[in-house]
Each structure stands twice: as C-alpha cells, then as structure tokens.
C-alpha positions as CSV (number, residue, x, y, z in Angstrom):
1,M,-54.6,-25.7,-28.3
2,A,-51.3,-26.6,-27.8
3,K,-49.5,-23.6,-25.4
4,T,-46.9,-21.7,-27.9
5,A,-43.2,-22.2,-27.2
6,R,-41.7,-19.5,-24.8
7,R,-38.9,-18.0,-27.8
8,Q,-35.3,-18.6,-26.9
9,A,-33.0,-15.1,-26.7
10,G,-32.4,-14.2,-30.2
11,E,-35.5,-15.0,-32.0
12,G,-37.2,-12.2,-32.8
13,S,-40.9,-11.2,-34.3
14,L,-42.2,-8.6,-36.0
15,H,-45.7,-7.9,-36.4
16,F,-48.3,-4.9,-37.0
17,R,-49.8,-2.7,-34.2
18,K,-52.8,-1.0,-35.5
19,D,-53.7,0.9,-32.6
20,K,-49.9,2.7,-33.0
21,G,-49.6,2.3,-37.0
22,L,-46.3,1.1,-37.1
23,W,-44.4,-2.4,-37.0
24,V,-43.2,-3.3,-34.6
25,G,-40.3,-6.0,-34.1
26,T,-39.0,-8.0,-30.5
27,V,-35.8,-9.5,-29.8
28,E,-35.5,-12.2,-26.8
29,L,-33.0,-11.2,-24.8
30,P,-30.7,-13.9,-22.0
31,E,-33.1,-14.1,-19.1
32,R,-31.2,-12.6,-16.1
33,D,-32.6,-13.6,-12.5
34,G,-35.0,-15.4,-14.2
35,K,-36.9,-12.7,-15.8
36,R,-37.8,-12.9,-19.7
37,R,-35.9,-9.4,-21.5
38,R,-36.9,-7.4,-24.6
39,R,-35.7,-4.9,-26.8
40,Y,-38.0,-3.7,-29.6
41,V,-37.5,-1.6,-32.8
42,S,-40.1,0.4,-34.5
43,S,-41.5,2.0,-37.9
44,A,-44.3,3.4,-39.9
45,D,-42.4,0.6,-42.9
46,Y,-41.9,-3.1,-42.9
47,R,-38.5,-3.3,-44.7
48,T,-37.0,-0.5,-42.0
49,A,-38.5,-2.3,-39.0
50,K,-37.2,-5.7,-40.7
51,R,-33.7,-3.7,-41.3
52,K,-33.7,-2.9,-37.6
53,L,-34.6,-5.8,-36.6
54,D,-32.3,-7.4,-38.4
55,A,-29.4,-5.6,-36.9
56,L,-30.7,-5.9,-33.9
57,K,-30.7,-9.4,-33.9
58,G,-27.5,-9.4,-35.6
59,K,-25.5,-6.8,-32.6
60,L,-26.6,-9.9,-29.9
61,V,-25.3,-12.4,-31.7
62,E,-21.9,-10.7,-32.0
63,Q,-22.0,-9.3,-27.9
64,G,-23.7,-12.1,-26.4
65,D,-26.4,-9.9,-24.3
66,L,-27.9,-6.3,-25.1
67,P,-28.9,-3.6,-22.5
68,T,-32.5,-3.8,-22.2
69,A,-33.2,0.5,-23.1
70,D,-35.4,1.6,-19.8
71,T,-32.2,1.1,-17.4
72,T,-31.4,4.6,-15.9
73,L,-28.2,6.0,-14.8
74,A,-29.2,6.7,-11.0
75,A,-31.3,3.7,-10.9
76,W,-27.5,1.4,-12.2
77,L,-25.6,3.2,-9.6
78,G,-27.7,3.1,-6.9
79,A,-27.6,-0.9,-7.7
80,W,-23.6,-0.4,-8.8
81,L,-22.7,1.3,-5.8
82,E,-24.3,-1.5,-2.4
83,E,-24.0,-5.1,-5.3
84,I,-21.2,-4.5,-7.0
85,A,-18.5,-1.3,-6.1
86,R,-19.4,-1.5,-1.7
87,P,-17.8,-5.3,-1.6
88,R,-14.4,-4.1,-3.4
89,L,-13.8,-1.1,-2.1
90,R,-12.0,0.1,1.1
91,P,-14.6,1.6,3.4
92,M,-13.2,5.1,2.8
93,A,-12.7,4.7,-0.7
94,Y,-16.3,3.3,-1.1
95,E,-17.9,7.2,0.7
96,R,-15.2,8.3,-2.5
97,Y,-16.8,6.8,-4.7
98,R,-20.3,7.2,-2.9
99,G,-20.4,11.0,-2.7
100,A,-19.4,11.9,-6.8
101,V,-22.5,9.7,-7.1
102,V,-25.1,11.3,-5.3
103,D,-23.8,15.1,-4.7
104,H,-22.4,15.2,-8.8
105,I,-23.6,12.1,-11.2
106,V,-26.7,11.8,-10.2
107,P,-27.5,15.3,-9.6
108,E,-26.6,16.1,-13.7
109,L,-26.8,12.7,-15.5
110,G,-29.3,10.9,-13.3
111,K,-32.4,10.7,-14.8
112,I,-30.7,9.8,-18.5
113,R,-30.9,6.1,-19.4
114,V,-27.3,4.3,-19.6
115,E,-28.5,3.2,-23.6
116,H,-28.5,7.3,-24.3
117,L,-25.7,8.3,-22.7
118,T,-22.8,10.0,-24.9
119,L,-19.8,11.5,-24.9
120,S,-21.2,14.6,-24.4
121,H,-22.4,14.0,-21.5
122,V,-19.4,13.4,-19.6
123,R,-18.6,17.3,-20.5
124,Q,-21.2,17.8,-19.6
125,L,-20.3,16.4,-16.4
126,H,-16.9,18.4,-16.2
127,R,-18.7,21.6,-16.4
128,R,-20.3,20.8,-13.6
129,F,-17.1,21.4,-11.6
130,D,-16.6,24.5,-13.5
131,R,-19.9,26.2,-12.4
132,L,-19.7,25.5,-9.1
133,G,-15.9,26.1,-8.6
134,L,-14.9,23.1,-7.7
135,S,-11.1,21.8,-8.3
136,E,-10.3,19.8,-11.6
137,S,-9.3,17.3,-9.4
138,S,-13.1,16.9,-8.1
139,A,-13.9,16.3,-11.7
140,R,-11.4,13.7,-12.4
141,S,-12.5,11.7,-9.3
142,A,-15.9,11.6,-10.8
143,H,-15.4,10.6,-14.1
144,T,-13.7,7.8,-12.7
145,V,-16.2,6.7,-10.7
146,L,-18.8,7.1,-14.1
147,S,-16.4,5.4,-16.0
148,A,-15.5,2.2,-13.6
149,A,-19.5,1.9,-13.0
150,L,-20.5,2.2,-16.9
151,T,-17.0,-0.4,-17.3
152,D,-19.3,-3.3,-14.9
153,A,-22.4,-2.2,-17.0
154,M,-21.1,-3.3,-20.3
155,R,-20.2,-6.2,-17.9
156,E,-23.6,-6.8,-16.7
157,G,-25.1,-6.2,-20.4
158,V,-26.7,-2.7,-18.8
159,A,-24.6,-0.9,-21.6
160,H,-23.0,-1.4,-24.3
161,R,-20.1,0.5,-24.1
162,N,-18.6,3.0,-22.1
163,V,-17.9,6.4,-22.8
164,G,-16.5,7.6,-20.1
165,K,-13.5,6.0,-21.2
166,L,-14.1,7.7,-24.7
167,V,-13.4,11.1,-23.1
168,P,-10.0,13.1,-21.7
169,L,-9.9,13.2,-17.8
170,P,-10.4,16.6,-17.3
171,R,-6.9,18.3,-16.6
172,V,-5.4,19.2,-13.7
173,A,-3.0,21.5,-13.7
174,D,0.7,21.4,-12.5
175,V,1.2,22.8,-8.8
176,D,3.1,25.8,-9.1
177,A,6.4,25.7,-7.0
178,S,6.0,29.1,-6.1
179,K,3.1,28.0,-4.1
180,G,5.2,26.1,-1.5
181,V,3.4,23.0,-1.5
182,A,6.6,21.1,0.6
183,L,8.2,22.8,3.5
184,S,11.4,24.0,3.6
185,M,14.4,22.5,5.7
186,D,14.2,25.9,7.5
187,E,10.8,25.8,7.9
188,V,10.5,22.0,9.4
189,R,13.2,23.4,12.6
190,R,10.9,25.9,13.0
191,F,8.0,23.7,13.4
192,M,10.1,21.3,15.2
193,A,11.3,24.0,18.3
194,V,7.7,24.8,19.0
195,A,6.2,21.5,18.7
196,Q,9.7,21.3,21.2
197,V,8.0,23.7,23.7
198,R,3.6,23.5,22.9
199,N,3.6,19.2,23.7
200,L,6.5,16.8,24.1
201,R,4.3,14.5,23.9
202,T,3.1,14.4,20.5
203,A,6.9,15.8,18.8
204,S,7.6,13.1,18.5
205,R,4.8,12.5,15.3
206,W,6.2,15.3,14.1
207,V,9.7,14.3,13.2
208,A,8.2,10.6,11.8
209,A,5.8,13.1,9.3
210,F,8.8,14.7,8.1
211,L,11.8,12.1,7.8
212,Y,10.0,9.7,6.5
213,G,6.2,11.1,5.3
214,P,3.7,9.0,6.3
215,R,0.0,8.9,5.8
216,Q,-1.4,10.0,8.4
217,G,-3.5,6.9,9.4
218,E,-0.3,5.2,9.1
219,T,1.1,7.5,11.9
220,L,-1.7,7.3,14.0
221,G,-2.2,4.0,14.0
222,L,1.5,2.7,14.8
223,R,2.2,0.6,17.4
224,W,4.4,-0.2,20.0
225,S,4.6,-4.2,18.5
226,H,6.0,-2.8,15.1
227,V,8.6,-0.9,16.0
228,D,11.8,-2.0,17.2
229,L,14.1,0.6,18.4
230,D,17.2,-1.8,18.8
231,E,17.4,-3.2,15.3
232,G,16.4,0.4,13.7
233,W,13.4,-0.3,11.9
234,V,9.2,0.8,11.8
235,D,7.5,-1.7,10.6
236,V,3.9,0.0,8.7
237,A,1.4,-3.0,9.3
238,W,-2.2,-0.6,10.5
239,Q,-3.7,2.8,9.5
240,L,-6.1,4.7,12.2
241,Q,-9.3,4.9,10.4
242,R,-12.9,5.7,11.4
243,L,-15.4,3.4,10.0
244,G,-19.0,3.8,9.8
245,F,-21.7,1.1,11.3
246,R,-24.8,-1.0,10.8
247,H,-27.1,-1.7,12.5
248,G,-27.0,-6.2,13.7
249,C,-30.0,-6.8,15.0
250,G,-32.4,-6.5,12.0
251,D,-33.3,-2.9,12.3
252,T,-35.7,-4.3,15.3
253,C,-33.9,-2.2,17.9
254,G,-35.4,1.1,17.0
255,R,-32.9,3.2,16.4
256,K,-32.1,5.9,14.0
257,R,-28.3,5.5,14.6
258,A,-27.1,2.9,13.6
259,S,-23.8,3.2,15.6
260,D,-26.7,3.7,18.8
261,C,-28.0,-0.3,18.3
262,P,-26.9,-2.4,20.9
263,D,-25.2,-5.0,18.2
264,A,-23.5,-2.5,16.3
265,E,-21.5,-3.9,13.9
266,L,-18.7,-2.0,11.6
267,D,-20.1,-1.3,8.5
268,V,-17.0,-2.9,5.9
269,P,-16.9,-5.7,3.4
270,R,-16.6,-8.8,4.0
271,G,-13.4,-10.4,4.5
272,Y,-12.2,-7.0,5.5
273,A,-9.6,-6.7,8.3
274,A,-10.3,-3.8,10.9
275,T,-10.2,-3.6,14.5
276,R,-12.2,-1.3,17.0
277,L,-10.3,0.6,18.7
278,Y,-12.7,3.6,20.3
279,G,-16.3,4.9,18.5
280,G,-15.3,4.5,15.0
281,L,-11.8,4.8,15.3
282,C,-9.8,1.6,14.2
283,L,-7.1,0.1,12.9
284,T,-6.9,-1.1,9.2
285,A,-4.6,-3.0,6.9
286,P,-2.8,0.4,5.0
287,K,-3.8,2.1,1.9
288,N,-0.9,0.2,-0.1
289,A,1.4,-3.2,0.8
290,R,3.0,-3.6,4.1
291,H,6.6,-1.3,4.3
292,R,9.3,-1.7,6.7
293,I,11.4,1.5,6.9
294,P,14.5,2.4,8.5
295,I,14.8,5.2,11.6
296,P,17.2,7.7,11.3
297,A,18.9,8.5,14.9
298,P,16.9,11.3,15.1
299,L,13.7,9.6,14.7
300,H,14.9,6.8,17.3
301,A,16.1,9.2,19.8
302,A,12.6,11.1,19.5
303,L,11.0,7.5,19.8
304,T,13.2,6.3,22.5
305,E,11.8,9.6,24.7
306,R,8.5,9.0,23.7
307,R,8.9,5.3,25.1
308,A,9.6,6.5,28.7
309,Q,7.2,8.8,28.4
310,V,4.4,5.9,27.3
311,E,6.1,3.8,30.0
312,A,5.3,6.5,32.5
313,E,2.0,7.3,31.6
314,R,0.6,3.7,31.4
315,D,-1.3,3.9,34.6
316,G,-3.0,6.0,34.1
317,Y,-4.4,4.5,30.6
318,V,-8.2,3.5,30.3
319,S,-7.2,1.8,27.2
320,D,-4.2,0.8,26.5
321,H,-4.0,-0.4,22.3
322,D,-0.3,-0.5,21.9
323,L,-0.4,3.2,20.5
324,V,3.2,5.4,19.8
325,W,1.1,8.4,19.7
326,C,-2.2,8.2,21.8
327,R,-4.8,10.2,23.8
328,I,-3.1,10.9,27.9
329,D,-5.8,8.4,28.8
330,G,-4.7,5.8,26.4
331,E,-7.4,6.0,23.5
332,P,-5.9,6.9,20.2
333,I,-6.3,10.2,18.2
334,S,-8.6,11.0,16.3
335,K,-7.6,12.7,12.6
336,E,-9.2,15.9,13.8
337,D,-7.2,16.6,16.9
338,D,-4.6,15.5,14.7
339,Y,-5.0,19.0,12.0
340,D,-6.0,20.8,14.7
341,E,-2.7,20.5,16.4
342,W,-1.0,20.9,12.6
343,V,-2.8,24.0,12.0
344,D,-2.0,26.0,15.4
345,W,1.6,25.0,15.6
346,L,1.7,26.0,11.4
347,S,0.6,29.1,12.6
348,A,2.8,29.2,15.9
349,A,5.4,28.8,13.9
350,G,4.9,31.7,10.5
351,I,4.3,28.9,8.8
352,P,1.7,30.1,5.4
353,H,-1.1,27.3,5.9
354,R,-0.5,23.8,4.1
355,K,-3.0,20.9,3.7
356,L,-1.5,18.2,6.4
357,H,-0.4,16.0,3.4
358,A,2.4,18.9,2.9
359,A,4.7,16.9,5.2
360,R,4.5,13.9,3.2
361,H,5.0,15.7,-0.1
362,T,8.2,17.7,1.9
363,A,9.5,13.8,2.8
364,A,9.8,13.1,-1.0
365,S,11.1,17.4,-1.9
366,L,13.2,17.3,0.6
367,L,15.0,13.7,-0.1
368,R,15.1,14.8,-3.6
369,R,16.4,17.4,-2.9
370,L,20.0,16.1,-1.7
371,G,20.1,13.7,-4.7
372,Y,18.6,10.4,-3.5
373,H,16.8,8.4,-6.0
374,S,13.1,8.0,-6.8
375,D,12.9,4.0,-6.7
376,V,14.6,4.5,-2.4
377,I,12.0,8.2,-2.6
378,R,9.2,5.8,-3.2
379,M,9.9,2.6,-1.0
380,I,10.7,5.3,1.5
381,L,6.7,6.8,1.1
382,G,5.7,2.9,0.2
383,H,3.7,3.9,-2.6
384,S,2.4,0.8,-4.8
385,S,4.4,0.9,-7.4
386,V,8.0,-0.7,-6.3
387,L,7.2,-4.1,-6.4
388,M,10.2,-6.1,-4.6
389,T,11.2,-9.0,-4.2
390,Q,12.9,-10.1,-1.0
391,G,16.2,-10.0,-2.1
392,Y,15.9,-6.2,-3.7
393,T,14.4,-4.9,-0.9
394,E,16.4,-6.0,1.4
395,V,19.4,-3.4,-1.0
396,D,16.9,-0.9,-0.9
397,I,16.6,-0.9,3.1
398,S,20.3,-0.3,3.1
399,L,20.0,2.9,0.6
400,A,16.7,4.1,2.3
401,R,18.6,3.6,5.8
402,E,21.8,6.1,4.2
403,A,19.0,8.6,2.9
404,L,17.5,8.9,5.8
405,S,20.3,9.3,8.0
406,G,21.2,11.9,5.2
407,Y,18.0,13.6,5.6
408,G,18.1,13.6,9.4
409,D,21.8,15.0,9.6
410,A,20.6,18.2,7.0
411,L,17.3,18.9,8.6
412,A,19.5,19.2,12.0
413,L,17.6,17.6,14.1
414,P,18.7,15.9,17.7
415,S,20.0,13.3,17.7
416,Q,20.2,11.5,21.0
417,P,17.2,11.4,23.4
C-alpha cells in the first residue's frame, strides 16, 4: 500500500471519534524546528465541528500561523527570557525582567495557557501588587515585561493577541512635592559641609552629583582619561556595574558558584562591552548615549583638588584603574559603600532620608527653579530624548556651561581649589 502523503500547512480533516462521541477537526500548522504542529476543534454536531474547522482554517490563512494551545505562560516566559530577551537586554535590565517574571508574573499567572490569557488576567496581576503592598511602579514594570513577552509570542506564533496592550498600565501617583524628593539649596550646602569634614577623598564626588546629576554608576565609573580640566568638560563614556558570571569550563569544574570557576566568564550578551575591574565590578557603556558635560567652576576646583590627592596616593594603589573616585587601594568603590556614605552624611547633616537618585532630581529641580530651559537640563542629565546633530550639540554645550555656571554660583560652593 502506498504511503499517505503528509498534509500541508493549512489543510484540515474532519472525522468522528467513537470513543469520545465527537466530530474532531484537525488543521496542520507550519512546522517549527522540524516538528509537526496541529490545532484541533471538536463538537458532537457535524455542522458545528465543520464550521469551527473552516473558521480555524480561515484564521490560519489570515494570520499565516496560529499558536498551539498547550503552551503555558510559565513555559513561554522561561524560553523567552533566555532565548529572546537576554541577548537584547543590558544585564541589569535583564535582571529586572527576570525578577518581574520569577517573583510576580509566573506565581500569579504561570499555569494559564498563553492562548487563554484575557484582559481580566492582566488586571489580576495588577491586584497582586496591591495585595502585597508593593508600589504602582513595580506593577507597571511587571505589566511592561508581560506585554513585551506577549509581543514576541505573537511574532513567534505562540499567541494570537497581546492582552497586555489592551489593558491600561497601572497609574503611578504623582510625586507629592511636600515630601521633598529633591534637596533644597540649603540642604545641599549642609550636605557638602559634612562631606568636606568627613572625607575629602570623596567630597568632590558629591559636588559632581549635585551639579550635573550623573547616575551613580556613571559617577563611580568616571576615569581621568575622560576628564579634561584644561578644556573644562567631562565625557560620560562608562558606568560602573556589578555583573554576574557564568561557568567557562562547560560546568566541569564542580564549583557550585560560577564566580568560583577557574575559567569564570562575565555573564553578558555577545557583543556587550564590559571591562572587569575588581570582582564583579565592571565598566560598561552608560544607559543612554555617551555625552559631554561642561565643568562649572566649583566642580573644576573640586576635581583639581582630587587630582592632586590621586597623584599623592597612587604609589600605594594595588590596582590603578584610572578612576576619579576609588578606594584607598585604587580599586573601585562599590555602589553599596557609596550608598552607605550618602545615608550617613544625610543623617549627619540633619537631612531627612532620600534615595540616592534624589541627587539627580536635585540637579534637575534646582536648574529648573533657576529658570533654565528643559532642553538644556535634559542635555546636562544625559536623557535619551535629546537627539542632536553635532552643530546643535555645540550650541547646547554653550547653554549648558552657562546654566551650570549659574547653578554653581547659586549654591555658593567653593570655586577655587
């Protein structure tokens, strides 16, 4: 007997199953990774089963592919994180995505099949954060991750729609100005007075934080090779981040922790630029595009003094990474130690606790209060929304230099080393 040819994608069949008492329709889907895929419909009534089968075939013609009905959200998210999200995300962003998936999305919705997800399920995820007493911003983050995963699920033929895009993001309450996220000018002066007394080695780090609002990693990753005191600018080209490791031995060394592997490698996507300095502390590209910031007089004075300190300390360095701010042995300052200093000095200055990011808010808030244009402030802070030609950049640097000079004068910080 001749072998029956395999049906092609889009073809279907309808037959009666005596064991179930149902008419069962089958539609062949495009193969994936060499594996045969099908979708099924069924009904006790022939005409109903035929109508379902025709509708399924029509949907396949319209969309080009259909998801199979057996993929749970947990299974899809596990594959999505490793195969799709990880190669295109920065390491810290990947960890945030993974945290949202492992801590919230999978525990709440993981057993539901992707094809069966509804708008109600997304709202159920929102309610999880209310139930656990977590912030609206955390709920928004999880919603965004789920939506991104479902967009790729549609592209891969695992889902037919993205319910995440059909439900509004959780609303984040406006920041109450009375809570004082940003420091006042008086608080900045008090903080800097403490800094000058407590640790002259890092006092200039906080001058930079308040004057042009760099992110913590951008500050701790600043190198002297990207500071030009003669021309008066800082080039934000690197940031300090703590990255994880993976086994470089093919898991044959027997060490449980990848960081203990003799052939340990940084666990970063291919093509991701990272220079290891100490332990897991590495220099990576900044979050947004590399940008250049003018140095106002108070920061110039602080950096000039810091430069003299570095020259006096260098003979005692264990490692010289050319960092502007480093430990006494030349190794990088961890974000944890940097944050502890921030908390200690806020307390010593009698300032209510703020998150470290408040220094960045302070720069933006006080520059705005002094009347400088939002485009100039965005340029100083390095926001990605500013897209500039080289000519426009030169105009903006001039305006930024003027703004930072006026801001420095208003803070009344020392302008001579």
